[in-house]
N, C-alpha and C positions, 0 to 999 in steps of 0.2 A: 314328737320331735326330739332328736338327740343333740346334745351339746358336745361336739368334738373339741377338746382343748389340749393344748400342749405348749411348752415353752422351751426355747433353745437359747443357749448362753455361751459366750466365750469370755475368758478372763482378760483383764488388762495385761499388756505385755510385761513379762518378767515378774508377774505376781503368782503366788501359789494358792490363792483363795479367791472366790468370786465376791466382788463387792456388792452385787445385786443378789436378791433372794426371792425365789418364787415358791409359793405354797398353794395347794388346791385341795379341796375335799368335796367329795360327792356324797349326798344324802339320799339314797335310793327311796327310802320310805316317804320322803317329802318331795321327791322329784326335783331336787334342788342341787345347785352347784355354787360353791363359794371359792373365789380365787383372789390372791393378793400378789402383786409384784412390788417389791420395795428396793430402792436404790440408796445404799449407805454412803455417807460422806467419805470422799476420798476413795481408797482402794485397799485391797489386801485384807488381812485379818480384821483390822479395826472396822472397816466398812462392812465386812461379812457379819460381824457380831451385831452391829447397829441395824442392818437391814433384816437380819434373821429375827431379832427381837421385835422389830416393828411389824413384820409380816405375820409372825406367829401370834402376837398379841391381838392384832386386828382380826385375824381369822377366828380366833377364839371368841372375841367380842361379837363379831357378826353372826357366828354360828349359834350364839345364845339368843334364842327367840325373844327373850325379855328385853334385849337391847337392839333397836333398829340399826341398820347399817349407817344411817346418817349420824346418829348419836355416837355410835362406836368410833367412827372416823373422827368425829369432833373431839372426843376424849383423847385419842391418840395425837391429833394435831396440836391440841393445847398442852400436851404433856411432853412432847419431844423437845429436848433442850437445843440451844443454839451454840455452835462452835465459837469460842471466845476469840479465836484468831481470824477465821474467815467470815464470821457473823452470818452463817447460813445454817439451816436445819441439819441435824445429825442424820436424817434420812427423809426420803420422800416416798410416796406410795400411790398405787392405783389399786382399787378393789372393786369386785363385782359380786353381787348376790343375785343369782339368776335361777329361774324355774323352767321346767321343760315346756311350759306353755308359751314361753317367750317373754314373760314379764320379768323385768330386771331393774336393779338400781346399781348405779356406778358412782363411786367417789374418787376424786383425784386431788392430790396435794403435791405440787412440785414436779411431778413427772410430766413428760410431753403429753398433749391431749391425745386420747385414743382415736383410732380411725375406724369408722363404721361404714362398710361398703354393702350396698344393696343393688343388685342388677347392674353392676359395673359403675355405679355412681356413689360418690361420697355423701353421706347424710350429715346434716348440720342440726343436731338436736338442741333444744333449749335446756338451760340448766339454772340451778340456784347457786349463788355464791354465799358462802358462810365465812365470815371473818373470825379469825382466832381471837379469843378473849385474853389470851396471854401474850401473843406476839403480834405487833401491829402490821408487820410485813408478810404475814402468813395467812393464806386463805385457801379454801378448797371449793371445788365444784361438785355439785350433786346432781345426778341425772336420774330421771324416772323414764324407762324406755319399754318398748314392746317390740321384740325381735320376731322375724318371720323366717320361714324356710329359705335357705340359701344365703342368709345374711352372714357376714363375717365381721369380727371385731378384733382389732389389733392393739395391744398395749405394748409399750416399749420403755426402756430407760433412755436417758439422754445420750448414752453411748451409741445409739442408732442415729438419732437426729443430728448429732454433732460429729459423726464419722467423717473423716477427711478434713476437719476444721483446720484452716491455715495451710492446707496442702496446695499443690499446683492446680488440680482440676476444680476443687470445690473449696474455695477459701473460707466460705461461710458454713461449710459442712453440708451434709446431706439434707438436713432440715426436714420438716414434716411434709412439705410438697414433694421432695425427692422420694420419701418413703411411699407416698400415695402413688406416684408414678410407677414405682417398682411393683407395688401391689396390683395395680390395674393391669399392667402388662402380663404379670405372671398368672393372674386369675383368668384373664382373657385367653391365654395360651393353654391353661390347664384348669378348666372350670370346676373339676371335681377334686382338685388337689387337697390333700388332708392338712389338718392343722400342724401336724408334726413336720411334714415336708415344707409347708409354707413358712413356718417359724424358722426352720433351719436355713431356708433360702434367704430370708430377710437378714439373718445374722451373717451369712456368708457374703452377701452383697455389701453390707456395711463394712465388713472386715476387708473386703477387696479394695475399698476406697482408701483405706489407711495406707500411709507410706510403708512400703515393704510388707504390707499386710500385718503390721504390728499394731494392735489396738491401743489407743492412748487412754481408753477408759473401758470399763466393763460394758459388754454389749449383751442386751437381753431383749427378746421379743416373745410375747405371749399371744397366741392366736386362738380365737373361738370360732367355730363353724357350726351353724345351725342347720341340720339336715335330717333326712329320714334315717332311722337307725338301721344298722346292719345286724341282723339277728343270727345267732348260731346256737346250736345245741350239741353238747357232748354227753354221750351215754357211756358210763363205765361201771362195770360190776353187775353181777346178777342180783335181782331183787330178793329181799329176805323171804317173801312168800312166793314160792315157785308157781302157784296157781294164778298169780297176777302177771305172769310173763307176757301173755297175749295182750293184756290191757296196756302195759307199758310199751310194748312193741307198736301198738296202734298210735299211742301218743307220739312216739318217735317218728312214725311214718307220716303223720298229719302235720308235723311241725313245718311252718313256713319260714324257711331260711336255710343256712348251711348246716350240715349235719356231720358229726364225727363219732366214731366208736373207738374206745380205748380198752382193749382187752379181748383175748381170744374167746373166753367164755361168753362175753357179751355179744361178740360178733356171731358166734354160733347160735345164740338165742334169737337174734334178729333174723338170721338166715333161716332158722327153723320156723319161726312164727310168721314171717312175711314171704317165705319161699323165695329167697334171694340167694343164689349161690355165691360162695366166697372164692375168689381167685387169688392165689398167692402171688406176691411180687416176684419178678424175675431178676431184679437187680440185686447185686451182692450187698449185704448189710454193711453199714459203715460203723466202725468201732464195735462196741459190745451190744448194740441195740438190734433187735430183730427188724427185718424189713417190713415195709407197709404192705397191706393187702388191698384188694379192690372188691367193691360191691356196687351194683347198679343203683343209682339214686343216692349214694352216700359219698360225701366229698373226701373223707379221710378215714382209713381204718388202720389202727396201730395195735401193737401189743399194749398191755396195761401198765403194771406198776413200774417196771424198768423205764418205760418211755415217759410216764408221768413224772417220775423222780428227776429224770434228766431235763425234762421240760421246765420244771420248777427251777433247777439250777441255771438254765439258760435265761429264764425271765429275771431272776435275781441279779444276774451279772450283765444283763442287757446284751446277750449274745444272740445275734440274728443271722439269717441267711446261711444256716448250717445244713449241709446236705445229708440229713439222716431223718429218721421218723420223728424224733423230738423236735428237730429244727422245723419240720413241716407243720407240726402241731403248734409251735410258737407262732409261725406265720398265720396259721388258721385263726389263732386267738387274737393276734394283734390286728388282723384285718376285720375284726368284728367290733361292734360297739356294745351290744347287749348280749352277754354270754350266759347261757343256761346250762347247768350241770344236772344230769340225772344220775344219781349215785346209788348203786345197789348196796344194801347193807349186809348181804350174805358174806360170811367170812370165807376166805380161801386159804386152806392150810399151806399152800405154796408160799404164802407171805412169811411164814414162820420157819422156812427151811434155813438151817444154820449155814448152809453153803452159800446163801445169797448175801450180798454186801450188807454190812451192819447198818448203813445209813438209810436203807429202804424202810419206809414206814407203811402202816396200813393205809388203804386207799382214802379213807375219810380224812385223815390228817394231811395227806398230800394235797387233796382237793381244797381243803380249808386254806392251806398256805398259798396255793396257786391263786385262789380267789382273792386273798388279801393282797398279793403282789399286783394282780391285775387292777384292783380297785385303787390302791394307794400309789402305785408307781406309774401305771399306764392309764389311769382315769377311766376305766371301763365300768359298765354296770354289770354286776354279777349276781345271779341267783343260784342257789344250790337246793335241790330237792332230793331228800333221802328216801329210798324205797325199800 
């Protein structure tokens, strides 16, 4: 089971910084995901600092196996100071520690209650309340849950539930019931909607409720979707030992999922070993990148180092829907959950041609950077096998 997670946010009107802060980290070796959404007091830079501090500390505490999530959250809850003017906490938070088998723990302090939807119905799980030992008016909820395929979980800041507060249509704001109605209608219309699309939809709906679409508070929505993983494999670079070409070609052929080849030498290897002809693309290349090619049974075939370097640039800058080979590779990667790289270790002297752009690095380093961006920024599971 794969945990598809993403968070969308908009800033309070006329502010230059997000007052909410979201952080997530995946631990592939433990089949584990930890995520925190914190809402800082007020808005702007001050709120950003407070929420960032809270979320980052909580993520580190939870990620430390020696401190359970319940104890980690309790430490944070008892440590957060209270504003002397408004007499409320400097920040609030929601956190989840979840494993791929569906077992999870959730803690919430001050944020709106999360929404858990299964088969179109809102679940009402039991929870434990822990009272702060430092502040009488502060308490947190602790949940121990078991998620299933198809379940969705939504965390949000009060910028969502209070959207439209005091306005003409919703004098009491959107509230949690309004959020639930939005979720039910959208999921019913698009049962396979991704976490990225659903979180963006929630934020846009909340913003649309505000007067002149100017948010009176920071709006954040984090969505988790438990589903079957979408697997993909990218083969790039010839293996170090040429006598193993047929072995790796068979591995590539037998992979169950989407497949891509990056590199002319690699494409020729697969063509030779699997007897699949290569057909050159007829479209004119866009920019300086060579056009894609075509092979039966393979979803995408591109040139190697140039395309991979540009793909890394697009991923780092969150550039999508670009009509060239690198843009197609970005879409291929982002439409996958579990991404596997087969990277040949044989050196290609063309990489050292002084006529090539100086920013081009050898294949291993590019793949390493792409894997890091996919894991840290897009929350993908990535494995790299060197051959």
